[in-house]
Jmol script that loads the backbone (N, CA, C; Angstrom):
load data "model"
ATOM      1  N   MET A   1    -114.919  97.073  22.152  1.00  0.00           N
ATOM      2  CA  MET A   1    -115.075  97.086  20.710  1.00  0.00           C
ATOM      3  C   MET A   1    -116.221  96.159  20.323  1.00  0.00           C
ATOM      4  N   TYR A   2    -116.912  96.520  19.279  1.00  0.00           N
ATOM      5  CA  TYR A   2    -118.103  95.761  18.898  1.00  0.00           C
ATOM      6  C   TYR A   2    -117.781  94.438  18.223  1.00  0.00           C
ATOM      7  N   LEU A   3    -116.577  94.306  17.651  1.00  0.00           N
ATOM      8  CA  LEU A   3    -116.229  93.087  16.924  1.00  0.00           C
ATOM      9  C   LEU A   3    -114.956  92.492  17.531  1.00  0.00           C
ATOM     10  N   THR A   4    -115.134  91.535  18.408  1.00  0.00           N
ATOM     11  CA  THR A   4    -113.996  90.902  19.051  1.00  0.00           C
ATOM     12  C   THR A   4    -113.468  89.773  18.168  1.00  0.00           C
ATOM     13  N   SER A   5    -112.289  89.299  18.498  1.00  0.00           N
ATOM     14  CA  SER A   5    -111.709  88.208  17.711  1.00  0.00           C
ATOM     15  C   SER A   5    -112.551  86.934  17.841  1.00  0.00           C
ATOM     16  N   GLU A   6    -113.190  86.743  18.997  1.00  0.00           N
ATOM     17  CA  GLU A   6    -114.051  85.578  19.170  1.00  0.00           C
ATOM     18  C   GLU A   6    -115.266  85.661  18.245  1.00  0.00           C
ATOM     19  N   LYS A   7    -115.822  86.865  18.129  1.00  0.00           N
ATOM     20  CA  LYS A   7    -116.983  87.053  17.245  1.00  0.00           C
ATOM     21  C   LYS A   7    -116.597  86.812  15.788  1.00  0.00           C
ATOM     22  N   LYS A   8    -115.402  87.287  15.393  1.00  0.00           N
ATOM     23  CA  LYS A   8    -114.921  87.048  14.028  1.00  0.00           C
ATOM     24  C   LYS A   8    -114.765  85.557  13.768  1.00  0.00           C
ATOM     25  N   LYS A   9    -114.153  84.851  14.720  1.00  0.00           N
ATOM     26  CA  LYS A   9    -113.969  83.407  14.568  1.00  0.00           C
ATOM     27  C   LYS A   9    -115.314  82.698  14.437  1.00  0.00           C
ATOM     28  N   GLU A  10    -116.287  83.148  15.219  1.00  0.00           N
ATOM     29  CA  GLU A  10    -117.620  82.559  15.171  1.00  0.00           C
ATOM     30  C   GLU A  10    -118.268  82.781  13.793  1.00  0.00           C
ATOM     31  N   ILE A  11    -118.120  83.993  13.257  1.00  0.00           N
ATOM     32  CA  ILE A  11    -118.684  84.312  11.938  1.00  0.00           C
ATOM     33  C   ILE A  11    -118.033  83.446  10.863  1.00  0.00           C
ATOM     34  N   PHE A  12    -116.695  83.355  10.895  1.00  0.00           N
ATOM     35  CA  PHE A  12    -115.997  82.573   9.870  1.00  0.00           C
ATOM     36  C   PHE A  12    -116.265  81.082  10.021  1.00  0.00           C
ATOM     37  N   LYS A  13    -116.468  80.616  11.260  1.00  0.00           N
ATOM     38  CA  LYS A  13    -116.776  79.199  11.451  1.00  0.00           C
ATOM     39  C   LYS A  13    -118.158  78.876  10.891  1.00  0.00           C
ATOM     40  N   GLU A  14    -119.113  79.782  11.097  1.00  0.00           N
ATOM     41  CA  GLU A  14    -120.475  79.549  10.631  1.00  0.00           C
ATOM     42  C   GLU A  14    -120.592  79.650   9.110  1.00  0.00           C
ATOM     43  N   PHE A  15    -119.931  80.645   8.515  1.00  0.00           N
ATOM     44  CA  PHE A  15    -120.119  80.897   7.092  1.00  0.00           C
ATOM     45  C   PHE A  15    -118.951  80.416   6.231  1.00  0.00           C
ATOM     46  N   GLY A  16    -117.732  80.405   6.767  1.00  0.00           N
ATOM     47  CA  GLY A  16    -116.575  80.037   5.968  1.00  0.00           C
ATOM     48  C   GLY A  16    -116.194  78.584   6.057  1.00  0.00           C
ATOM     49  N   GLY A  17    -116.750  77.873   7.008  1.00  0.00           N
ATOM     50  CA  GLY A  17    -116.446  76.453   7.157  1.00  0.00           C
ATOM     51  C   GLY A  17    -115.562  76.173   8.347  1.00  0.00           C
ATOM     52  N   SER A  18    -114.559  77.027   8.598  1.00  0.00           N
ATOM     53  CA  SER A  18    -113.696  76.871   9.759  1.00  0.00           C
ATOM     54  C   SER A  18    -113.217  78.245  10.203  1.00  0.00           C
ATOM     55  N   GLU A  19    -112.652  78.299  11.404  1.00  0.00           N
ATOM     56  CA  GLU A  19    -112.179  79.577  11.943  1.00  0.00           C
ATOM     57  C   GLU A  19    -111.046  80.154  11.111  1.00  0.00           C
ATOM     58  N   GLY A  20    -110.207  79.304  10.562  1.00  0.00           N
ATOM     59  CA  GLY A  20    -109.044  79.760   9.815  1.00  0.00           C
ATOM     60  C   GLY A  20    -109.323  80.107   8.368  1.00  0.00           C
ATOM     61  N   ASN A  21    -110.516  79.791   7.891  1.00  0.00           N
ATOM     62  CA  ASN A  21    -110.853  80.043   6.501  1.00  0.00           C
ATOM     63  C   ASN A  21    -111.375  81.471   6.337  1.00  0.00           C
ATOM     64  N   THR A  22    -110.499  82.450   6.552  1.00  0.00           N
ATOM     65  CA  THR A  22    -110.910  83.846   6.510  1.00  0.00           C
ATOM     66  C   THR A  22    -110.961  84.400   5.094  1.00  0.00           C
ATOM     67  N   GLY A  23    -110.501  83.655   4.120  1.00  0.00           N
ATOM     68  CA  GLY A  23    -110.483  84.135   2.751  1.00  0.00           C
ATOM     69  C   GLY A  23    -111.692  83.731   1.942  1.00  0.00           C
ATOM     70  N   SER A  24    -112.580  82.925   2.511  1.00  0.00           N
ATOM     71  CA  SER A  24    -113.737  82.483   1.751  1.00  0.00           C
ATOM     72  C   SER A  24    -114.674  83.659   1.484  1.00  0.00           C
ATOM     73  N   ALA A  25    -115.278  83.650   0.327  1.00  0.00           N
ATOM     74  CA  ALA A  25    -116.189  84.739  -0.043  1.00  0.00           C
ATOM     75  C   ALA A  25    -117.374  84.805   0.919  1.00  0.00           C
ATOM     76  N   GLU A  26    -117.906  83.649   1.302  1.00  0.00           N
ATOM     77  CA  GLU A  26    -119.050  83.632   2.206  1.00  0.00           C
ATOM     78  C   GLU A  26    -118.706  84.238   3.567  1.00  0.00           C
ATOM     79  N   GLY A  27    -117.535  83.884   4.093  1.00  0.00           N
ATOM     80  CA  GLY A  27    -117.102  84.430   5.374  1.00  0.00           C
ATOM     81  C   GLY A  27    -116.910  85.928   5.324  1.00  0.00           C
ATOM     82  N   GLN A  28    -116.306  86.422   4.255  1.00  0.00           N
ATOM     83  CA  GLN A  28    -116.085  87.859   4.123  1.00  0.00           C
ATOM     84  C   GLN A  28    -117.406  88.599   3.951  1.00  0.00           C
ATOM     85  N   ILE A  29    -118.331  88.035   3.184  1.00  0.00           N
ATOM     86  CA  ILE A  29    -119.642  88.656   3.005  1.00  0.00           C
ATOM     87  C   ILE A  29    -120.371  88.729   4.342  1.00  0.00           C
ATOM     88  N   ALA A  30    -120.298  87.665   5.129  1.00  0.00           N
ATOM     89  CA  ALA A  30    -120.947  87.651   6.439  1.00  0.00           C
ATOM     90  C   ALA A  30    -120.321  88.686   7.364  1.00  0.00           C
ATOM     91  N   LEU A  31    -118.996  88.815   7.331  1.00  0.00           N
ATOM     92  CA  LEU A  31    -118.320  89.802   8.162  1.00  0.00           C
ATOM     93  C   LEU A  31    -118.706  91.221   7.744  1.00  0.00           C
ATOM     94  N   PHE A  32    -118.732  91.474   6.443  1.00  0.00           N
ATOM     95  CA  PHE A  32    -119.156  92.792   5.948  1.00  0.00           C
ATOM     96  C   PHE A  32    -120.590  93.086   6.374  1.00  0.00           C
ATOM     97  N   THR A  33    -121.456  92.084   6.315  1.00  0.00           N
ATOM     98  CA  THR A  33    -122.854  92.268   6.703  1.00  0.00           C
ATOM     99  C   THR A  33    -122.964  92.632   8.174  1.00  0.00           C
ATOM    100  N   HIS A  34    -122.183  91.970   9.011  1.00  0.00           N
ATOM    101  CA  HIS A  34    -122.184  92.283  10.446  1.00  0.00           C
ATOM    102  C   HIS A  34    -121.738  93.724  10.673  1.00  0.00           C
ATOM    103  N   ARG A  35    -120.669  94.130   9.989  1.00  0.00           N
ATOM    104  CA  ARG A  35    -120.164  95.495  10.132  1.00  0.00           C
ATOM    105  C   ARG A  35    -121.159  96.519   9.585  1.00  0.00           C
ATOM    106  N   ILE A  36    -121.818  96.208   8.475  1.00  0.00           N
ATOM    107  CA  ILE A  36    -122.811  97.107   7.891  1.00  0.00           C
ATOM    108  C   ILE A  36    -123.979  97.307   8.858  1.00  0.00           C
ATOM    109  N   ASP A  37    -124.435  96.236   9.486  1.00  0.00           N
ATOM    110  CA  ASP A  37    -125.521  96.344  10.467  1.00  0.00           C
ATOM    111  C   ASP A  37    -125.127  97.246  11.630  1.00  0.00           C
ATOM    112  N   HIS A  38    -123.895  97.083  12.103  1.00  0.00           N
ATOM    113  CA  HIS A  38    -123.414  97.904  13.208  1.00  0.00           C
ATOM    114  C   HIS A  38    -123.355  99.384  12.820  1.00  0.00           C
ATOM    115  N   LEU A  39    -122.809  99.677  11.647  1.00  0.00           N
ATOM    116  CA  LEU A  39    -122.695 101.063  11.209  1.00  0.00           C
ATOM    117  C   LEU A  39    -124.067 101.686  10.934  1.00  0.00           C
ATOM    118  N   THR A  40    -124.997 100.892  10.458  1.00  0.00           N
ATOM    119  CA  THR A  40    -126.353 101.394  10.215  1.00  0.00           C
ATOM    120  C   THR A  40    -127.011 101.815  11.522  1.00  0.00           C
ATOM    121  N   LYS A  41    -126.847 100.993  12.553  1.00  0.00           N
ATOM    122  CA  LYS A  41    -127.402 101.345  13.867  1.00  0.00           C
ATOM    123  C   LYS A  41    -126.749 102.618  14.400  1.00  0.00           C
ATOM    124  N   HIS A  42    -125.456 102.751  14.198  1.00  0.00           N
ATOM    125  CA  HIS A  42    -124.738 103.943  14.651  1.00  0.00           C
ATOM    126  C   HIS A  42    -125.267 105.189  13.937  1.00  0.00           C
ATOM    127  N   LEU A  43    -125.500 105.080  12.638  1.00  0.00           N
ATOM    128  CA  LEU A  43    -125.956 106.236  11.866  1.00  0.00           C
ATOM    129  C   LEU A  43    -127.398 106.635  12.191  1.00  0.00           C
ATOM    130  N   LYS A  44    -128.185 105.726  12.700  1.00  0.00           N
ATOM    131  CA  LYS A  44    -129.543 106.092  13.102  1.00  0.00           C
ATOM    132  C   LYS A  44    -129.513 107.067  14.274  1.00  0.00           C
ATOM    133  N   ASN A  45    -128.516 106.924  15.149  1.00  0.00           N
ATOM    134  CA  ASN A  45    -128.378 107.820  16.293  1.00  0.00           C
ATOM    135  C   ASN A  45    -127.528 109.045  15.979  1.00  0.00           C
ATOM    136  N   ASN A  46    -126.609 108.936  15.032  1.00  0.00           N
ATOM    137  CA  ASN A  46    -125.676 110.004  14.699  1.00  0.00           C
ATOM    138  C   ASN A  46    -125.803 110.331  13.213  1.00  0.00           C
ATOM    139  N   LYS A  47    -126.842 111.048  12.873  1.00  0.00           N
ATOM    140  CA  LYS A  47    -127.184 111.292  11.473  1.00  0.00           C
ATOM    141  C   LYS A  47    -126.140 112.114  10.720  1.00  0.00           C
ATOM    142  N   LYS A  48    -125.380 112.944  11.407  1.00  0.00           N
ATOM    143  CA  LYS A  48    -124.442 113.845  10.732  1.00  0.00           C
ATOM    144  C   LYS A  48    -123.015 113.311  10.679  1.00  0.00           C
ATOM    145  N   ASP A  49    -122.812 112.068  11.043  1.00  0.00           N
ATOM    146  CA  ASP A  49    -121.473 111.462  11.047  1.00  0.00           C
ATOM    147  C   ASP A  49    -121.084 111.075   9.616  1.00  0.00           C
ATOM    148  N   ALA A  50    -120.423 111.994   8.937  1.00  0.00           N
ATOM    149  CA  ALA A  50    -120.115 111.813   7.521  1.00  0.00           C
ATOM    150  C   ALA A  50    -119.071 110.735   7.282  1.00  0.00           C
ATOM    151  N   SER A  51    -118.086 110.610   8.144  1.00  0.00           N
ATOM    152  CA  SER A  51    -117.039 109.609   7.927  1.00  0.00           C
ATOM    153  C   SER A  51    -117.597 108.190   8.074  1.00  0.00           C
ATOM    154  N   THR A  52    -118.506 107.993   9.004  1.00  0.00           N
ATOM    155  CA  THR A  52    -119.137 106.686   9.155  1.00  0.00           C
ATOM    156  C   THR A  52    -120.019 106.375   7.959  1.00  0.00           C
ATOM    157  N   ARG A  53    -120.714 107.385   7.450  1.00  0.00           N
ATOM    158  CA  ARG A  53    -121.556 107.202   6.271  1.00  0.00           C
ATOM    159  C   ARG A  53    -120.709 106.763   5.076  1.00  0.00           C
ATOM    160  N   ARG A  54    -119.545 107.397   4.916  1.00  0.00           N
ATOM    161  CA  ARG A  54    -118.643 107.049   3.817  1.00  0.00           C
ATOM    162  C   ARG A  54    -118.119 105.617   3.976  1.00  0.00           C
ATOM    163  N   ALA A  55    -117.762 105.237   5.211  1.00  0.00           N
ATOM    164  CA  ALA A  55    -117.294 103.879   5.475  1.00  0.00           C
ATOM    165  C   ALA A  55    -118.389 102.858   5.176  1.00  0.00           C
ATOM    166  N   LEU A  56    -119.620 103.199   5.519  1.00  0.00           N
ATOM    167  CA  LEU A  56    -120.749 102.305   5.258  1.00  0.00           C
ATOM    168  C   LEU A  56    -120.938 102.099   3.756  1.00  0.00           C
ATOM    169  N   ILE A  57    -120.878 103.175   2.994  1.00  0.00           N
ATOM    170  CA  ILE A  57    -121.045 103.074   1.542  1.00  0.00           C
ATOM    171  C   ILE A  57    -119.924 102.235   0.937  1.00  0.00           C
ATOM    172  N   THR A  58    -118.706 102.393   1.437  1.00  0.00           N
ATOM    173  CA  THR A  58    -117.568 101.602   0.961  1.00  0.00           C
ATOM    174  C   THR A  58    -117.781 100.115   1.250  1.00  0.00           C
ATOM    175  N   LEU A  59    -118.233  99.795   2.466  1.00  0.00           N
ATOM    176  CA  LEU A  59    -118.473  98.393   2.832  1.00  0.00           C
ATOM    177  C   LEU A  59    -119.578  97.767   1.981  1.00  0.00           C
ATOM    178  N   VAL A  60    -120.622  98.525   1.725  1.00  0.00           N
ATOM    179  CA  VAL A  60    -121.713  98.008   0.896  1.00  0.00           C
ATOM    180  C   VAL A  60    -121.195  97.697  -0.503  1.00  0.00           C
ATOM    181  N   GLY A  61    -120.338  98.553  -1.026  1.00  0.00           N
ATOM    182  CA  GLY A  61    -119.757  98.318  -2.350  1.00  0.00           C
ATOM    183  C   GLY A  61    -118.870  97.086  -2.382  1.00  0.00           C
ATOM    184  N   LYS A  62    -118.071  96.906  -1.336  1.00  0.00           N
ATOM    185  CA  LYS A  62    -117.208  95.722  -1.261  1.00  0.00           C
ATOM    186  C   LYS A  62    -118.041  94.443  -1.189  1.00  0.00           C
ATOM    187  N   ARG A  63    -119.101  94.491  -0.374  1.00  0.00           N
ATOM    188  CA  ARG A  63    -119.968  93.308  -0.261  1.00  0.00           C
ATOM    189  C   ARG A  63    -120.655  93.012  -1.588  1.00  0.00           C
ATOM    190  N   ARG A  64    -121.101  94.058  -2.278  1.00  0.00           N
ATOM    191  CA  ARG A  64    -121.749  93.882  -3.579  1.00  0.00           C
ATOM    192  C   ARG A  64    -120.784  93.252  -4.581  1.00  0.00           C
ATOM    193  N   SER A  65    -119.517  93.690  -4.565  1.00  0.00           N
ATOM    194  CA  SER A  65    -118.515  93.119  -5.465  1.00  0.00           C
ATOM    195  C   SER A  65    -118.303  91.643  -5.190  1.00  0.00           C
ATOM    196  N   LEU A  66    -118.200  91.280  -3.913  1.00  0.00           N
ATOM    197  CA  LEU A  66    -118.027  89.867  -3.558  1.00  0.00           C
ATOM    198  C   LEU A  66    -119.253  89.043  -3.945  1.00  0.00           C
ATOM    199  N   LEU A  67    -120.439  89.606  -3.750  1.00  0.00           N
ATOM    200  CA  LEU A  67    -121.653  88.886  -4.143  1.00  0.00           C
ATOM    201  C   LEU A  67    -121.708  88.695  -5.658  1.00  0.00           C
ATOM    202  N   ASP A  68    -121.300  89.709  -6.414  1.00  0.00           N
ATOM    203  CA  ASP A  68    -121.266  89.576  -7.878  1.00  0.00           C
ATOM    204  C   ASP A  68    -120.269  88.504  -8.301  1.00  0.00           C
ATOM    205  N   TYR A  69    -119.115  88.473  -7.642  1.00  0.00           N
ATOM    206  CA  TYR A  69    -118.100  87.450  -7.933  1.00  0.00           C
ATOM    207  C   TYR A  69    -118.664  86.055  -7.660  1.00  0.00           C
ATOM    208  N   LEU A  70    -119.296  85.902  -6.505  1.00  0.00           N
ATOM    209  CA  LEU A  70    -119.839  84.603  -6.125  1.00  0.00           C
ATOM    210  C   LEU A  70    -120.959  84.176  -7.072  1.00  0.00           C
ATOM    211  N   LYS A  71    -121.755  85.133  -7.516  1.00  0.00           N
ATOM    212  CA  LYS A  71    -122.834  84.834  -8.454  1.00  0.00           C
ATOM    213  C   LYS A  71    -122.285  84.331  -9.786  1.00  0.00           C
ATOM    214  N   ALA A  72    -121.176  84.907 -10.228  1.00  0.00           N
ATOM    215  CA  ALA A  72    -120.571  84.496 -11.495  1.00  0.00           C
ATOM    216  C   ALA A  72    -119.883  83.143 -11.374  1.00  0.00           C
ATOM    217  N   LYS A  73    -119.279  82.849 -10.218  1.00  0.00           N
ATOM    218  CA  LYS A  73    -118.525  81.610 -10.032  1.00  0.00           C
ATOM    219  C   LYS A  73    -119.428  80.416  -9.711  1.00  0.00           C
ATOM    220  N   ASP A  74    -120.339  80.595  -8.751  1.00  0.00           N
ATOM    221  CA  ASP A  74    -121.158  79.476  -8.287  1.00  0.00           C
ATOM    222  C   ASP A  74    -122.505  80.006  -7.802  1.00  0.00           C
ATOM    223  N   ILE A  75    -123.510  79.891  -8.639  1.00  0.00           N
ATOM    224  CA  ILE A  75    -124.825  80.463  -8.354  1.00  0.00           C
ATOM    225  C   ILE A  75    -125.476  79.828  -7.125  1.00  0.00           C
ATOM    226  N   GLU A  76    -125.210  78.558  -6.865  1.00  0.00           N
ATOM    227  CA  GLU A  76    -125.814  77.885  -5.708  1.00  0.00           C
ATOM    228  C   GLU A  76    -125.269  78.436  -4.395  1.00  0.00           C
ATOM    229  N   ARG A  77    -123.959  78.658  -4.334  1.00  0.00           N
ATOM    230  CA  ARG A  77    -123.365  79.269  -3.135  1.00  0.00           C
ATOM    231  C   ARG A  77    -123.899  80.676  -2.929  1.00  0.00           C
ATOM    232  N   TYR A  78    -124.086  81.407  -4.036  1.00  0.00           N
ATOM    233  CA  TYR A  78    -124.643  82.761  -3.981  1.00  0.00           C
ATOM    234  C   TYR A  78    -126.049  82.733  -3.384  1.00  0.00           C
ATOM    235  N   ARG A  79    -126.880  81.850  -3.893  1.00  0.00           N
ATOM    236  CA  ARG A  79    -128.255  81.757  -3.403  1.00  0.00           C
ATOM    237  C   ARG A  79    -128.298  81.344  -1.931  1.00  0.00           C
ATOM    238  N   ALA A  80    -127.389  80.454  -1.540  1.00  0.00           N
ATOM    239  CA  ALA A  80    -127.348  79.991  -0.153  1.00  0.00           C
ATOM    240  C   ALA A  80    -126.965  81.126   0.797  1.00  0.00           C
ATOM    241  N   ILE A  81    -125.963  81.920   0.423  1.00  0.00           N
ATOM    242  CA  ILE A  81    -125.520  83.001   1.315  1.00  0.00           C
ATOM    243  C   ILE A  81    -126.574  84.102   1.384  1.00  0.00           C
ATOM    244  N   ILE A  82    -127.247  84.383   0.270  1.00  0.00           N
ATOM    245  CA  ILE A  82    -128.313  85.388   0.265  1.00  0.00           C
ATOM    246  C   ILE A  82    -129.447  84.956   1.205  1.00  0.00           C
ATOM    247  N   LYS A  83    -129.792  83.685   1.128  1.00  0.00           N
ATOM    248  CA  LYS A  83    -130.875  83.166   1.964  1.00  0.00           C
ATOM    249  C   LYS A  83    -130.478  83.140   3.440  1.00  0.00           C
ATOM    250  N   LYS A  84    -129.252  82.720   3.712  1.00  0.00           N
ATOM    251  CA  LYS A  84    -128.780  82.591   5.079  1.00  0.00           C
ATOM    252  C   LYS A  84    -128.661  83.946   5.782  1.00  0.00           C
ATOM    253  N   LEU A  85    -128.194  84.956   5.046  1.00  0.00           N
ATOM    254  CA  LEU A  85    -128.031  86.291   5.624  1.00  0.00           C
ATOM    255  C   LEU A  85    -129.276  87.157   5.491  1.00  0.00           C
ATOM    256  N   LYS A  86    -130.296  86.630   4.799  1.00  0.00           N
ATOM    257  CA  LYS A  86    -131.548  87.353   4.575  1.00  0.00           C
ATOM    258  C   LYS A  86    -131.314  88.696   3.890  1.00  0.00           C
ATOM    259  N   LEU A  87    -130.518  88.655   2.804  1.00  0.00           N
ATOM    260  CA  LEU A  87    -130.259  89.849   2.019  1.00  0.00           C
ATOM    261  C   LEU A  87    -131.258  89.928   0.887  1.00  0.00           C
ATOM    262  N   ARG A  88    -131.513  91.130   0.421  1.00  0.00           N
ATOM    263  CA  ARG A  88    -132.383  91.296  -0.733  1.00  0.00           C
ATOM    264  C   ARG A  88    -131.629  90.968  -1.994  1.00  0.00           C
ATOM    265  N   LYS A  89    -132.347  90.666  -3.044  1.00  0.00           N
ATOM    266  CA  LYS A  89    -131.867  90.410  -4.403  1.00  0.00           C
ATOM    267  C   LYS A  89    -131.645  88.985  -4.726  1.00  0.00           C
TER     268      LYS A  89
END
end "model"
wireframe off; spacefill off
backbone 0.3
color backbone group
């Protein structure tokens, strides 16, 4: 599997502050970004995979919602996560 529990812990430790802090907005955004990158690579090779395309669009929407929430709550954290993940906007 592309996303092992060790990789998840590493993502949450880097972006969420600790391995157990899985509810932080930054950690969830980072996890969604990792999954989006994986699905994008998959779709480049499998252009007609409609279910993966739908899952990708859903993940992008979830990440956008979390980013909007973070922007409304704390603009500095929003700017930091955008810069760290090298996202547009």
